[in-house]
C-alpha positions, 0 to 999 in steps of 0.5 A, spaced: 399 479 322 406 477 325 406 471 329 411 469 334 411 462 337 415 459 342 417 451 341 421 447 346 426 442 344 428 440 351 434 445 351 430 451 351 425 455 347 426 458 340 422 463 337 418 461 330 415 466 326 410 465 320 415 464 315 418 458 318 411 455 319 410 456 312 416 452 311 414 447 316 408 446 312 411 445 306 416 440 309 410 436 312 406 436 305 412 433 302 413 428 307 406 426 306 407 425 299 413 421 299 410 414 300 405 415 294 412 417 290 415 411 292 409 407 290 409 410 283 417 409 282 416 402 284 411 400 279 414 403 273 421 406 274 424 401 279 422 395 275 425 397 269 432 399 273 432 392 276 431 389 269 425 386 271 421 383 265 414 383 264 408 382 259 404 388 259 397 388 256 394 383 251 396 379 246 394 383 240 395 390 244 401 390 249 409 391 249 414 387 253 418 391 259 426 388 259 424 382 254 429 376 254 433 374 248 433 367 245 440 365 243 440 364 235 442 357 236 440 352 242 440 345 243 435 342 238 433 349 235 435 354 230 432 361 229 430 363 222 430 370 219 434 374 224 433 380 220 426 381 222 429 382 229 423 377 232 427 373 237 425 377 243 420 375 248 418 374 256 423 370 259 417 364 260 417 364 253 424 363 252 425 357 257 419 354 254 422 354 247 429 351 250 425 346 254 421 344 248 427 343 243 431 339 248 425 334 248 424 334 241 431 333 240 432 327 245 425 324 244 424 325 237 431 326 234 428 332 231 430 340 230 426 346 231 426 352 226 424 358 230 420 363 227 417 370 230 416 371 237 416 378 238 420 385 237 425 387 242 420 392 246 414 388 243 408 392 240 405 391 233 408 388 228 407 391 221 405 385 217 402 379 217 401 379 225 396 382 230 398 378 236 406 377 238 406 383 242 407 381 249 412 376 248 408 370 249 407 367 242 411 363 238 411 361 231 415 354 230 415 351 223 413 344 222 419 343 217 424 338 219 430 341 215 435 336 213 441 340 213 439 344 220 438 337 223 446 336 221 449 342 222 448 350 224 445 354 218 448 360 216 445 367 217 444 367 209 441 360 209 436 362 215 434 368 211 431 364 206 427 359 210 419 360 210 414 355 212 412 349 208 405 347 207 404 340 209 397 340 206 395 338 198 395 343 193 387 344 194 388 345 202 383 339 203 388 334 205 394 332 209 400 331 204 403 325 206 409 326 202 410 332 207 407 330 213 411 325 218 409 322 225 414 326 228 410 333 226 404 330 231 409 328 236 412 335 236 405 338 237 403 333 243 410 335 246 408 342 245 401 342 248 402 338 254 406 343 257 402 346 263 405 353 261 401 353 254 394 356 253 393 354 246 396 352 240 393 355 233 394 350 227 390 349 221 383 345 221 385 340 216 391 338 221 387 338 227 383 333 224 389 329 222 391 329 230 384 327 232 384 321 228 391 319 231 390 321 238 383 320 239 380 322 246 387 325 248 386 331 253 392 336 250 388 336 243 383 341 247 389 346 247 390 345 239 385 350 236 383 350 228 385 357 225 386 359 218 393 358 215 397 355 220 399 350 215 406 350 215 407 352 222 404 352 229 403 358 233 404 357 241 401 361 246 403 361 253 399 363 259 400 370 262 405 369 268 402 369 275 407 375 277 406 379 271 400 383 274 399 387 267 398 382 263 391 380 260 389 373 259 385 371 253 378 368 254 378 361 256 377 356 251 370 354 251 370 347 249 371 341 254 375 334 252 379 334 245 375 339 241 374 334 236 367 334 235 362 339 233 367 345 234 372 342 229 366 340 224 364 347 223 370 349 220 368 344 214 364 344 208 360 338 206 366 336 200 371 337 206 374 344 204 375 349 209 369 354 210 372 361 207 374 366 212 368 371 213 370 378 210 371 383 216 372 391 216 380 392 216 381 392 224 385 398 227 391 397 232 388 397 239 390 403 244 396 400 247 397 401 255 399 407 258 405 403 261 408 401 254 409 408 251 416 409 255 418 402 253 417 403 246 418 410 245 424 412 250 425 418 247 418 421 247 417 420 240 410 418 241 
């Protein structure tokens, strides 16, 4: 059926047939959908195009949008094993490392060797890490390298530096030839920053810190874990503006964590209890927002 309507535009009437009406309906639908399209664009594409950095997902399943790069040399630190390409992170992590290094240099006359943070896009690291995926984890060596304290290391020298355990051969005690008071002071500076959620260290090291710094509340952030005898692992809180970042469950202890929580790690002879055998874990499914970041060409 052919229908002709007359629309008034202030200067007269014009005929409108049903084909024009169909076009107008389409235009109205497009206009109605525009706000949703703008929101969708703002949440994903706009953040990328504006260079906004964001940690997405959890520490063990996520990625980084527009990661920041830690300079390989800075005031009080040097990055090691550059060939691994793990000196990227959330901007909060980069500024944290820079500020901590300056304090260590100024207050302790020390130099930090920075190991793994994250890959450029974050995501799973196919070796000894299940975390380090969203740019809020950083490994820092205990070793105060004598050469690094006096000059900039070459690229080749950095590639051959690995964590040096500060424990005795039986892993039951601190090796007094490798441990120095500066190590405890570095961890204290690192943990005292409000951006830090927790720091993973070996239970034997935690036990030493409890003896040297009894009752100090920053100790509550130092969490005993297997390994971590040649480096300490700093984990920062999710930045408030990173809405897609998943915080870790809060630490379920009060005070310094030097009581039963720490004692539970040791046998009667002072050795660390063996890690329970578990079924090999598989990589958790990444958030959907990570696919275009990690696989920009669509090769999922």
